[in-house]
C-alpha positions in Angstrom: -93.0 -102.1 -88.6 -92.0 -103.4 -91.3 -88.3 -101.6 -93.0 -90.1 -102.1 -97.1 -90.8 -98.8 -98.5 -93.5 -99.9 -100.5 -95.5 -101.5 -97.1 -95.8 -97.9 -96.2 -99.0 -96.6 -96.8 -99.0 -93.3 -99.5 -99.2 -89.6 -98.0 -102.8 -88.9 -98.8 -102.0 -86.3 -101.6 -102.9 -82.7 -100.5 -106.2 -81.0 -102.4 -105.2 -77.3 -103.9 -106.5 -75.2 -101.1 -108.8 -73.5 -104.2 -110.5 -76.9 -104.7 -110.8 -77.5 -101.0 -112.4 -74.0 -100.2 -114.2 -72.5 -97.1 -117.6 -73.3 -97.6 -118.8 -69.7 -97.5 -116.5 -69.3 -100.0 -118.4 -71.6 -101.8 -122.0 -70.8 -101.0 -121.3 -67.5 -102.2 -119.6 -68.3 -105.7 -122.1 -70.7 -106.7 -124.9 -67.5 -105.8 -123.0 -65.0 -108.0 -123.6 -68.2 -111.1 -126.7 -69.2 -109.9 -128.6 -65.5 -109.6 -126.9 -64.8 -113.3 -128.5 -68.1 -114.7 -132.0 -66.6 -113.5 -131.4 -63.2 -114.8 -130.4 -64.3 -118.4 -133.7 -66.8 -118.1 -135.6 -63.8 -117.2 -137.7 -62.2 -119.6 -136.5 -59.3 -121.6 -139.2 -56.7 -119.5 -138.1 -58.2 -116.0 -134.3 -57.9 -117.1 -135.2 -54.0 -117.5 -137.0 -54.2 -114.4 -134.2 -55.7 -112.1 -131.9 -53.6 -113.7 -133.5 -50.5 -112.5 -134.4 -51.1 -109.4 -131.2 -52.9 -107.9 -127.9 -51.6 -110.8 -125.9 -48.7 -109.3 -127.5 -46.2 -110.7 -126.2 -42.9 -110.8 -129.0 -41.2 -112.4 -131.3 -42.3 -109.7 -129.2 -41.4 -106.6 -128.7 -38.0 -108.1 -131.8 -36.9 -109.4 -133.7 -34.0 -108.2 -136.2 -34.1 -105.9 -139.6 -34.7 -107.3 -138.0 -36.5 -111.0 -139.7 -40.0 -111.6 -136.0 -41.8 -111.4 -136.4 -40.6 -107.6 -136.2 -43.9 -105.5 -139.5 -44.2 -103.3 -137.6 -44.5 -99.9 -133.9 -44.0 -99.2 -133.7 -47.9 -98.1 -134.1 -48.7 -101.8 -131.5 -46.6 -102.4 -129.1 -47.6 -100.1 -130.1 -51.1 -101.1 -128.1 -51.1 -104.2 -124.5 -50.2 -102.7 -124.5 -54.3 -102.3 -127.3 -55.7 -105.1 -125.0 -54.4 -107.8 -123.1 -57.0 -106.5 -125.6 -59.8 -107.8 -125.8 -58.3 -111.1 -123.2 -58.5 -113.8 -123.3 -57.9 -117.4 -122.5 -61.7 -119.0 -121.7 -64.7 -118.3 -117.7 -63.4 -118.7 -117.9 -60.9 -116.1 -119.6 -63.2 -114.0 -117.4 -66.3 -114.7 -114.1 -63.8 -114.2 -115.4 -62.7 -111.1 -116.9 -66.0 -109.6 -113.0 -67.1 -109.7 -111.5 -64.3 -108.0 -114.1 -64.9 -105.5 -113.1 -68.1 -105.5 -109.3 -67.7 -105.4 -108.8 -64.5 -103.5 -111.7 -65.8 -101.0 -110.3 -69.3 -99.7 -107.3 -68.2 -97.9 -109.0 -64.6 -96.3 -111.9 -67.1 -95.2 -109.3 -69.6 -93.9 -107.6 -66.7 -92.2 -110.9 -65.3 -90.8 -111.7 -68.6 -88.8 -114.1 -71.3 -89.6 -118.1 -71.1 -87.9 -120.4 -69.0 -87.6 -117.9 -66.1 -86.5 -115.6 -66.4 -89.2 -118.4 -66.9 -92.1 -119.8 -63.9 -90.5 -116.5 -62.1 -90.5 -116.2 -63.0 -94.2 -119.3 -61.5 -95.2 -118.7 -57.9 -93.8 -115.8 -58.2 -95.4 -117.1 -58.7 -98.7 -120.2 -57.0 -98.3 -118.2 -54.4 -97.0 -115.9 -53.6 -100.0 -119.1 -54.2 -102.1 -120.1 -51.0 -100.1 -116.9 -49.5 -100.4 -116.9 -49.7 -104.2 -120.8 -48.3 -104.8 -120.3 -45.3 -102.6 -116.4 -44.8 -104.2 -118.3 -44.6 -107.6 -121.1 -42.8 -107.0 -119.0 -40.3 -105.8 -117.1 -39.9 -108.5 -119.8 -39.6 -110.8 -123.1 -37.9 -111.9 -126.1 -38.8 -113.3 -125.3 -39.4 -116.7 -122.8 -41.5 -115.9 -123.5 -45.9 -116.9 -124.9 -47.6 -114.3 -122.8 -50.2 -113.0 -122.9 -54.0 -111.8 -121.0 -56.5 -110.2 -118.9 -57.9 -107.4 -115.8 -56.8 -108.5 -115.8 -53.8 -105.4 -115.7 -57.2 -103.0 -113.4 -58.8 -105.0 -111.0 -56.3 -105.3 -111.6 -56.1 -101.5 -110.6 -59.4 -101.4 -107.3 -58.6 -103.7 -105.6 -56.4 -100.7 -107.1 -58.5 -97.5 -105.2 -61.5 -99.3 -101.8 -59.5 -99.6 -102.6 -58.3 -96.3 -101.8 -61.0 -94.7 -98.0 -62.6 -94.6 -97.5 -66.5 -94.3 -96.4 -66.4 -90.3 -99.9 -66.1 -88.7 -100.3 -62.7 -88.6 -100.6 -59.4 -91.6 -98.5 -56.9 -93.2 -99.4 -53.2 -92.1 -101.0 -51.0 -94.2 -98.3 -48.9 -94.3 -95.7 -51.6 -94.8 -93.5 -51.9 -98.3 -95.1 -55.2 -99.1 -98.8 -54.0 -99.3 -98.1 -50.2 -100.4 -96.2 -52.4 -103.6 -99.3 -54.8 -104.1 -101.3 -51.5 -104.4 -99.4 -49.7 -106.9 -99.4 -52.6 -108.8 -103.1 -52.7 -108.0 -103.8 -49.5 -109.5 -101.4 -50.1 -112.9 -103.5 -53.2 -113.3 -106.7 -51.1 -113.1 -105.3 -48.5 -114.9 -104.3 -50.3 -118.2 -108.3 -52.2 -117.5 -109.6 -48.6 -117.7 -108.0 -48.6 -121.4 -108.1 -51.2 -122.7 -111.3 -52.8 -121.3 -113.7 -51.4 -123.7 -111.9 -52.7 -126.6 -111.4 -56.4 -125.0 -114.2 -57.3 -123.1 -116.7 -54.4 -125.0 -117.7 -52.3 -121.9 -116.5 -50.1 -119.7 -114.4 -50.8 -116.7 -115.6 -48.8 -113.0 -112.4 -48.7 -111.9 -114.2 -46.6 -109.1 -115.5 -49.4 -107.5 -112.4 -51.5 -107.8 -110.5 -48.5 -106.2 -113.3 -48.1 -103.5 -113.1 -51.5 -102.9 -110.0 -52.2 -102.3 -109.5 -49.5 -100.0 -111.7 -50.7 -97.8 -110.9 -54.1 -98.2 -107.5 -53.1 -96.6 -108.9 -51.1 -93.9 -111.7 -53.8 -93.1 -109.1 -57.0 -92.8 -106.3 -54.6 -91.3 -109.2 -54.3 -88.1 -110.3 -57.8 -88.2 -108.8 -60.6 -85.8 -107.1 -63.4 -87.7 -105.9 -67.3 -86.5 -102.7 -67.3 -85.4 -101.3 -69.9 -87.5 -100.4 -70.2 -91.2 -103.6 -69.8 -93.4 -101.6 -70.9 -96.4 -101.3 -74.6 -94.7 -104.7 -74.8 -93.5 
């Protein structure tokens, strides 16, 4: 072997974790963007129908029996607890949620492992957080509340999940000082969004969906098995 350092091959530069994200995270991110593109190119009548049927609609959930707004069956109403995550108000909304999914989802997916099992756990965590956020939103609203769309409940759940992970192949306890501090910071950030969101982004912020998604994500991640290795170094 040569003693000349110039003769030795240069070490491979490690790709940034987000760029090298697991396949399930990339697929879900592209799905959000692709579905919004399809929604934007649809006709006005089609967009109206899609929003009416698949957005989270308190006026339909809490409509009295016999109202024309009542869902045709229970399954149609329950489906919107998850399908609302596939709709977004505008490009800014979907891009922000897609970036959060990519950034937060990558380390969480690595911690849960690869293959079908890991992808299934990741989907369970994300969809469970979306449903948790939707359920909490409905529990805090009435028939006069706005329709809610977006994957923010899911990304809020990923936020909780990624900060439950430590750098030694394990997880922090839900009641640890570290996680309680993160939870307080998350709550303060959402309070700021509620106040500043309408003027900055021209839309109301469904803090209830964020809070419910965060709590659901934290509980699900606390129960899920993770790989016994340093997920941040994957």
